[in-house]
FISE-327474 format. One record per residue (C-alpha): residue number from 1; residue in three letters; x, y, z. Coordinates in steps of 0.02 Angstrom, whole numbers, plus 32768, in hexadecimal, padded with zeros to 4 digits. Example, Ala and Ser with C-alpha at 12.3 -4.5 7.8 and 13.67 -1.06 7.14 Angstrom:
BEGIN
pos_code_u_v_w
1_ala_8267_7F1F_8186
2_ser_82AC_7FCB_8165
END
This chain:
BEGIN
pos_code_u_v_w
1_met_1164_9BB6_3DAE
2_lys_11FA_9C01_3E03
3_ala_11DF_9C53_3EAB
4_arg_11F8_9D0F_3E9A
5_thr_1272_9D4B_3F1D
6_his_1277_9E03_3F4B
7_trp_1319_9E66_3F4B
8_thr_1343_9E43_3FFF
9_arg_13DE_9E5E_4067
10_asn_13D0_9DC1_40CE
11_his_13C0_9D3B_4047
12_arg_1458_9CC8_403A
13_leu_1484_9C53_3FAC
14_arg_1480_9BA2_3FEB
15_cys_14EF_9B13_3FB9
16_gly_14DF_9A58_3FB9
17_thr_1426_9A5A_3F8F
18_ser_13CE_9A6C_3EE8
19_leu_1457_9AD7_3E9B
20_phe_14CD_9A43_3E88
21_val_14BD_9999_3E38
22_pro_150A_98FF_3E8B
23_ala_15C7_98FE_3E84
24_phe_15D3_985B_3E22
25_gln_1580_98AF_3D8C
26_val_1601_9937_3D80
27_ser_169A_98F4_3DD8
28_ser_1707_98C5_3D45
29_leu_16F0_9963_3CDF
30_leu_16E7_99E5_3D67
31_lys_1755_999F_3DF1
32_his_17E5_997A_3D7E
33_ser_17DA_9A05_3CFE
34_leu_17B7_9A8B_3D80
35_ala_1821_9A3F_3E0B
36_ile_17AB_9A72_3E95
37_pro_176B_9A00_3F1F
38_trp_16AF_99F8_3F2D
39_ser_16B7_9A23_3FE4
40_ala_16FE_9ACD_3FB3
41_val_1666_9AF5_3F4B
42_cys_15F5_9AF6_3FE1
43_his_1662_9B64_404D
44_his_16A9_9BE4_3FD4
45_his_1625_9C6D_3FD6
46_ser_158D_9CA3_4037
47_phe_1549_9D42_3FEB
48_met_14ED_9DCF_403F
49_leu_147D_9E1A_3FBC
50_pro_147B_9ED7_3FAD
51_ser_13E7_9F41_3FDC
52_lys_1397_9FBD_3F65
53_glu_13ED_A049_3FC2
54_gln_149A_9FFF_3FAD
55_gln_1501_A05E_3F2C
56_asn_1574_9FDA_3EE2
57_leu_1554_9F36_3E89
58_arg_15D7_9EB8_3E54
59_thr_158C_9EB6_3DA4
60_lys_15C3_9F45_3D33
61_phe_153B_9F82_3CBD
62_arg_158C_9FC7_3C20
63_leu_1520_A025_3BA2
64_tyr_1568_A006_3AF6
65_thr_158A_A0AA_3A9C
66_asp_161F_A09B_3A28
67_pro_168D_A00D_39E5
68_ala_1727_A067_3A25
69_glu_16E4_A070_3AD8
70_glu_16C6_9FEB_3B5C
71_gly_1618_A02B_3B7E
72_cys_15DA_A0B8_3BEC
73_leu_15CB_A07D_3CA0
74_ile_1520_A092_3CEE
75_ala_1529_A08B_3DAB
76_phe_149D_A03D_3E0F
77_asn_1436_A0BD_3E6F
78_gln_1490_A150_3E1C
79_ile_1412_A199_3DA5
80_glu_148C_A21C_3D63
81_thr_14EF_A191_3D0D
82_leu_1456_A169_3CA3
83_asp_145A_A21B_3C60
84_arg_1517_A21B_3C4A
85_cys_150F_A17A_3BE4
86_asn_1478_A1B5_3B7F
87_phe_1408_A126_3BB4
88_asn_1362_A142_3B59
89_ser_12D1_A106_3BC4
90_ser_125A_A10D_3B30
91_leu_12BC_A085_3AD4
92_pro_12C3_9FCA_3AFA
93_leu_135A_9F7E_3B53
94_val_13BE_9EE8_3B17
95_met_1438_9EAA_3B9B
96_ile_14C4_9E2F_3B6E
97_val_14F8_9DB9_3BFB
98_his_159C_9D5B_3BE1
99_gly_15C7_9CB1_3C29
100_trp_1654_9C5C_3C87
101_ser_16FC_9CB4_3C6D
102_val_17A1_9C58_3C5C
103_asp_1811_9CF2_3C4F
104_gly_17AD_9D79_3CA8
105_met_178E_9DDD_3C08
106_leu_16F3_9DFD_3BA1
107_glu_16F8_9D93_3B05
108_asn_16F5_9DE0_3A57
109_trp_1648_9D9F_3A31
110_val_15FF_9E11_3AB9
111_trp_1637_9EAD_3A5D
112_lys_1609_9E65_39B4
113_met_1559_9E42_39EE
114_ala_1547_9EED_3A40
115_ala_1585_9F44_39A3
116_thr_1511_9EDE_3933
117_leu_147A_9EFF_39A0
118_lys_149D_9FB9_39A3
119_ser_14BF_9FC6_38E8
120_lys_1424_9F64_38B6
121_his_13B0_9FA9_393C
122_lys_13E9_A05A_3960
123_glu_134B_A080_39C4
124_thr_1383_A00A_3A4E
125_asn_13E7_A018_3AEF
126_val_146E_9F92_3AE5
127_met_14BF_9F65_3B8B
128_ile_1541_9EE7_3BC6
129_ala_1531_9E99_3C72
130_asp_15E7_9E81_3CA4
131_trp_15F5_9E04_3D34
132_leu_16A8_9DCE_3D0F
133_ser_16E2_9DD7_3DC3
134_phe_1664_9D4E_3DEE
135_ala_1671_9CEE_3D49
136_his_172F_9CDF_3D4F
137_gln_172A_9C57_3DD4
138_his_1733_9B9A_3DD9
139_tyr_169A_9B60_3D79
140_pro_1636_9B1F_3E0F
141_ile_1651_9BC5_3E68
142_ala_161C_9C26_3DCD
143_val_157F_9BBA_3DC8
144_gln_1559_9BE8_3E7C
145_asn_1571_9C9F_3E4F
146_thr_14EF_9C9C_3DC5
147_arg_1460_9CB1_3E41
148_tyr_14B2_9D45_3E94
149_ile_14D5_9D9D_3DEE
150_gly_1423_9D76_3DB6
151_gln_13E4_9DD1_3E4F
152_glu_1455_9E65_3E2D
153_ile_1410_9E74_3D7D
154_ala_135F_9E66_3DC2
155_gly_1386_9EF0_3E3F
156_phe_13CE_9F5E_3DB5
157_leu_1332_9F4A_3D4A
158_glu_12C3_9F71_3DDF
159_trp_1328_A00E_3DFD
160_leu_130D_A043_3D47
161_glu_1255_A024_3D5C
162_asp_1249_A086_3E00
163_ser_12B8_A118_3DCE
164_ile_128C_A13A_3D18
165_gln_11F1_A0CE_3CFF
166_phe_1249_A05A_3C86
167_ser_11DA_9FC2_3C69
168_arg_1226_9F16_3C84
169_ser_11BB_9ED9_3BF3
170_asp_122F_9F3C_3B80
171_val_12C7_9ED8_3BBB
172_his_1317_9E4E_3B54
173_leu_13A1_9DEC_3BAD
174_ile_1417_9D8A_3B3C
175_gly_147E_9D10_3BA4
176_tyr_1508_9C9C_3B67
177_ser_1536_9BFA_3BC2
178_leu_1532_9C23_3C7D
179_gly_14ED_9CCD_3C4C
180_ala_144E_9C78_3C10
181_his_142C_9C37_3CBF
182_val_145E_9CE0_3D0A
183_ser_13D7_9D2C_3C9B
184_gly_135B_9CA9_3CD6
185_phe_137F_9CD0_3D8C
186_ala_136C_9D8B_3D67
187_gly_12C0_9D67_3D20
188_ser_128B_9CFC_3DB3
189_tyr_12CE_9D6E_3E3B
190_ile_1285_9E12_3DFC
191_ser_11F9_9E46_3E70
192_gly_1143_9E5A_3E43
193_thr_10D1_9DFA_3DCE
194_asn_110C_9E46_3D29
195_lys_1199_9DEF_3CCE
196_ile_122F_9E20_3C65
197_gly_11FF_9E2C_3BAE
198_arg_1273_9DAB_3B61
199_ile_1307_9D3C_3B8D
200_thr_1373_9CE7_3B0A
201_gly_13E4_9C59_3B45
202_leu_147A_9C38_3AD4
203_asp_14B0_9B85_3AF4
204_pro_1486_9B8E_3BAE
205_ala_150A_9B37_3C17
206_gly_14F1_9A7D_3C38
207_pro_155F_9A47_3CCC
208_leu_1505_9A5E_3D73
209_phe_1465_9A94_3D18
210_glu_1434_99FD_3CAD
211_gly_13A3_99A0_3CFC
212_met_1383_9A27_3D7F
213_ser_12D7_9A69_3DA9
214_pro_1298_9B08_3D50
215_thr_12BE_9B6D_3DEE
216_asp_1377_9B45_3DDF
217_arg_1396_9B72_3D29
218_leu_1352_9BD8_3C98
219_ser_129B_9BAC_3C7A
220_pro_1204_9BED_3C19
221_asp_11BF_9C3C_3CB8
222_asp_124B_9CBB_3CC0
223_ala_1208_9D37_3C3F
224_asn_1172_9D5B_3BD3
225_phe_11CE_9D00_3B48
226_val_1267_9C8E_3B51
227_asp_12C8_9C44_3AC0
228_ala_1367_9BDC_3AC1
229_ile_13E7_9B9D_3A42
230_his_1440_9AFA_3A6C
231_thr_14E2_9ADA_3A0C
232_phe_1556_9A6C_3A75
233_thr_14F3_99E6_3AD1
234_lys_1565_9956_3AA1
235_gln_1588_98F5_3B40
236_his_1632_98C1_3B83
237_met_1638_9859_3C22
238_gly_1582_9880_3C42
239_leu_1594_993D_3C2D
240_ser_157A_99B9_3BA0
241_val_15BA_9A6B_3B95
242_gly_150D_9AAA_3B63
243_ile_146B_9A71_3BB3
244_glu_1409_99F3_3B4D
245_gln_135E_99FE_3B9E
246_pro_12E0_9A81_3B64
247_val_12E7_9B20_3BCE
248_ala_127C_9B9A_3B68
249_his_11D9_9BB1_3B0A
250_phe_1239_9B8B_3A6A
251_asp_12DA_9B25_3A72
252_phe_1340_9B21_39D2
253_tyr_13B8_9A91_39AD
254_pro_1422_9ABF_3914
255_asn_1469_9A21_38C4
256_gly_141B_99BD_3952
257_gly_146E_9A2B_39D6
258_thr_14F8_99AE_39FF
259_phe_1581_99F9_3994
260_gln_1598_9A77_3907
261_pro_15E2_9A70_3858
262_gly_1691_9AB9_384D
263_cys_16B5_9A97_3905
264_his_1706_99EB_38F9
265_ile_17B7_99D9_393C
266_met_17EF_99C1_3887
267_his_17CB_9A7B_386E
268_val_1849_9AB0_38F3
269_tyr_18C7_9AE3_386D
270_asn_1847_9B56_381B
271_his_1827_9BA6_38C4
272_ile_18E1_9BBC_38E6
273_ala_18F6_9C0E_383B
274_gln_1869_9C87_3866
275_tyr_1889_9CA8_3920
276_gly_1940_9C77_393B
277_ile_196B_9C07_39CE
278_thr_18C4_9C33_3A1F
279_gly_1877_9BD0_3991
280_ile_1887_9B36_3A01
281_thr_1812_9B8A_3A7D
282_gln_179F_9BBC_39EE
283_thr_1791_9B05_39BB
284_val_1760_9AD1_3A6B
285_lys_16D9_9B56_3A7E
286_cys_16A5_9B59_39C7
287_ala_1602_9AF8_39D9
288_his_15D2_9B4A_3A7E
289_glu_15EC_9BFA_3A3C
290_arg_1595_9BD0_3997
291_ser_14F2_9BFD_39EF
292_val_1530_9CB0_39FF
293_his_155E_9CBE_3948
294_leu_14BA_9C72_390F
295_phe_1461_9CFC_396F
296_ile_14D5_9D83_3927
297_asp_14B5_9D38_387B
298_ser_13FA_9D52_3892
299_leu_141D_9E0B_38AD
300_leu_1495_9E20_381C
301_his_1436_9DC4_3793
302_asp_1381_9DFC_378D
303_asp_136A_9DA4_36E6
304_lys_13B4_9CFF_3721
305_gln_1356_9CD3_37BF
306_ser_136A_9C1E_37F8
307_met_12C7_9BC0_3809
308_ala_12B6_9B31_3885
309_tyr_1230_9AAB_3891
310_trp_11D5_9A59_3920
311_cys_1206_99A1_3926
312_asn_120B_9915_39A6
313_asp_12C3_98F2_398C
314_ile_1355_990B_3915
315_his_1342_985D_38C9
316_lys_1294_9884_3889
317_phe_12D0_992E_384F
318_asp_1360_98DD_37EE
319_lys_12DD_987F_378B
320_gly_1294_9927_3758
321_met_11EE_98FE_37AA
322_cys_11D5_999E_380E
323_leu_11E1_9A28_378C
324_ser_1137_9A73_37AC
325_cys_1103_9B21_37E2
326_arg_104B_9AF8_37F6
327_lys_1001_9B25_389E
328_asn_109E_9B88_38CB
329_arg_110B_9AED_38C7
330_cys_11A2_9B51_388D
331_asn_11F8_9BED_38D0
332_thr_1289_9C60_38A8
333_leu_132A_9C47_3909
334_gly_1374_9CE0_395D
335_tyr_1343_9D94_3977
336_his_12AB_9D92_3903
337_ile_1257_9CFB_3952
338_arg_1198_9CF7_3958
339_lys_1172_9D11_3A10
340_glu_10EE_9C98_3A4A
341_arg_10D6_9C5B_3AFC
342_leu_10BA_9BA0_3B00
343_gln_107C_9B2F_3B8A
344_lys_1108_9AB4_3B64
345_ser_11B7_9ACE_3B21
346_arg_11C6_9AAC_3A67
347_arg_1263_9A61_3A18
348_leu_128F_9AA2_396C
349_phe_1315_9A5D_38F8
350_leu_1374_9AA1_3862
351_lys_1414_9A89_3801
352_thr_1494_9B14_37E8
353_arg_1532_9B3B_3789
354_ala_15DC_9B40_37DF
355_asn_15EE_9BFD_37C6
356_met_1585_9C9B_37B7
357_pro_1508_9CAA_376D
358_phe_14D2_9C08_37C1
359_lys_142C_9BF1_3765
360_val_140F_9B58_36FA
361_tyr_1377_9B23_3695
362_his_1326_9A81_36CF
363_tyr_12DF_9A04_3651
364_gln_1286_9962_3677
365_phe_128A_98D7_35F6
366_lys_1221_9839_35F3
367_ile_1252_97A7_3585
368_his_11FB_9701_3570
369_phe_127A_9676_355A
370_ile_1256_95CA_3516
371_asn_12E9_955D_3545
372_glu_12EA_94C7_34D1
373_ile_1345_945D_3553
374_gln_12BA_9469_35D3
375_glu_1309_9408_3660
376_lys_13A6_9472_366E
377_gln_13B5_9520_36BA
378_val_1430_958F_365D
379_glu_1483_9634_3684
380_pro_14AF_9685_35DE
381_thr_1501_972F_35C9
382_phe_14A8_97AD_355A
383_thr_14CB_985B_351A
384_val_1449_98D1_34D7
385_ser_1452_9966_3460
386_leu_13C8_99E8_3460
387_thr_1394_9A60_33D7
388_gly_132F_9AF7_340F
389_thr_12EB_9B95_33C0
390_lys_1374_9BFD_3416
391_glu_140A_9B8C_3432
392_asp_144A_9ADA_3419
393_val_14A9_9A6D_3494
394_glu_1504_99CC_346C
395_asn_153C_992D_34C2
396_leu_14F1_9947_356E
397_pro_150C_98AE_35DD
398_ile_146E_985B_361F
399_thr_146F_9810_36CD
400_leu_13E5_9794_36ED
401_val_13BE_9782_37A5
402_glu_1393_96CA_3790
403_gly_13C1_963C_371C
404_ile_1356_9618_3683
405_thr_12E2_9583_3676
406_gly_1269_955D_35EC
407_asn_11C9_95B8_35BD
408_lys_11D3_9646_363A
409_thr_11D2_9704_3635
410_tyr_1267_975C_3683
411_ser_1274_9810_36BA
412_phe_1314_9875_36CF
413_leu_1350_9928_36E4
414_ile_13BE_998D_3670
415_thr_13FE_9A3B_369B
416_leu_1440_9ABD_3622
417_asp_14A3_9B5C_363F
418_ile_1448_9BB4_35B2
419_asp_1396_9BCE_357A
420_ile_1385_9B6E_34D7
421_gly_12D5_9BAF_34B9
422_glu_124C_9B3A_347F
423_leu_128C_9A89_3468
424_met_127C_9A4C_33B3
425_met_12E8_99B0_33A3
426_ile_133E_9930_3412
427_lys_13CC_98BB_33E4
428_phe_13F7_9827_3452
429_lys_1498_97C6_3446
430_trp_14BD_9723_349D
431_glu_1572_9729_34D8
432_gly_1575_967F_3529
433_thr_15AF_95D7_34E6
434_ala_1530_955C_3529
435_val_14E9_94C0_34D3
436_trp_1436_94FB_34C9
437_glu_13CE_9569_3459
438_asn_135B_95F2_3492
439_leu_12B7_9618_343D
440_trp_124A_96B2_344D
441_asp_11E5_9725_33E0
442_lys_11B7_97B7_3450
443_val_1209_9829_34CE
444_gln_11B7_98AE_3539
445_thr_1207_9948_3584
446_ile_11C0_99B9_360C
447_ile_120E_9A65_3613
448_pro_11F7_9AEA_3699
449_trp_11C9_9B7E_362D
450_ser_11A4_9C35_3641
451_lys_114F_9CB4_35D3
452_gly_1190_9D3B_3646
453_thr_120A_9D49_36D5
454_tyr_1187_9D26_375B
455_arg_1112_9CAD_3701
456_pro_1163_9C02_3711
457_gly_1105_9B6D_36CD
458_leu_111B_9ACC_366A
459_ile_111D_9A9A_35B4
460_val_10FD_99E2_3596
461_met_1133_99A6_34E9
462_thr_1138_98FB_3498
463_phe_11BC_98D0_3417
464_cys_11B6_9841_339A
465_ser_123E_97E2_3341
466_gln_126E_9839_329F
467_ser_1280_9793_3249
468_ile_11FF_970A_3262
469_asp_125D_968D_31F6
470_asn_12E1_9665_3277
471_val_12B1_967C_332D
472_his_1343_961B_3374
473_leu_13D3_9674_33C8
474_his_147A_961C_33C7
475_pro_1519_964B_3425
476_ser_156B_96E9_33DF
477_gln_14D1_970F_3378
478_glu_146C_97B1_337D
479_lys_13B0_97C2_3370
480_thr_1352_9862_3346
481_phe_12A9_9898_338B
482_val_123D_9927_334D
483_arg_1197_9970_3383
484_cys_110C_98F1_336B
485_glu_108E_9926_32E7
486_asn_0FD5_991F_330E
487_his_0FF9_98EB_33C1
488_pro_0F6B_991E_3437
489_arg_0FE8_9951_34C0
490_arg_1063_99A2_344C
491_leu_1066_9A46_34A9
492_lys_1018_9A64_3551
493_arg_103A_9AFD_35BC
494_lys_101B_9B03_3676
495_phe_102D_9BA2_36D8
496_arg_1017_9BCE_378F
END
């Protein structure tokens, strides 16, 4: 558990100890791209933290009021500004904490999130913690500043508690990138035994935080409930933009967390068409900022909440083997998450679309293959067409995680953008041109299902070959499966 440091005037941020990882782990990315010698990091700033009586903080606390305004400025230790800005102490507070700044300006997503929060939850104080003067620095310096800004936010929340009896348990900090760790430090530095209500980390920054102890980054100890969304953990030269390790009670890894659909460099032209020349920047930060838009999506689309599933790793999830909500093994990504304090961080996985609404429907299929050339492993390409009670989809590509050998059951995951309803018929087509035949007579599908919005469960169905006269599947042929008649496991529902 993090040590809780009181708001003290004499505490100095230290350098060269646990705050920084060895230089060889970050040298190529940070030394060259930021053009700053490591020696400068340890001599740039030593901060004197303000006392409770001090009037000014470097962080600007802007209460969001109107899309046309930049927020009403609430000044620390000046209670009249709370009245002037119409801060309502009887309502909860959501505070947005931005990350590292390249241009010294608040990014558009900050205002979009503030506007969405206010429009969907009118009975909420929405505030922006503006620490641009300390975020618009060389990255290692901005990292060093995160502790200081965390302490300023902690001091601000203590002042609200002391002056207007506003409970810290009604506070939800939403921090993006470096802002996630700022939020964690705010939670750890606030005095007393009671904690901040909730912290959400949106792709918490990786460089200089990956592999660090819980005291030096966002961790589950920092609030009553902590959740995190990891969207850009793909490593380059030993570093990733977003932190890969779990840092919360629930850690979500959309699409495995490494990268996001629609963010490949091949989409740079689409981004330029949408954003102009700044589209190049959009391409670079696309996956990192996807965490923000996934959270906004959870606010905008109440009827399309993305469900994620507890799984050991993405490879097992890609086989469709983790689609269970029994014993609280699944949870909702974003604002409407089920808040549950766990003894150990839990990794949850899901697939998403490339654009809002991001929700997809996850289906697990199990097929038993009998390869008639037993000694040879093959890697055929299949497509599947599904007929449901609501919609039909055709020619979905199937990716098998492993090659096929004889007389074995294989499991794989299919995701759909639409809800096809109850599955009635499956058509498989072998697209490959191998020299073997494939024989099977049954296929099983496991579908995460829901009678209502908040009752996720599973339907397990077994399908049989429509024709029993010819069970072989040859290249370019299609085979149809329908619900098995008189099958003891034809329909089985499991709910939480």
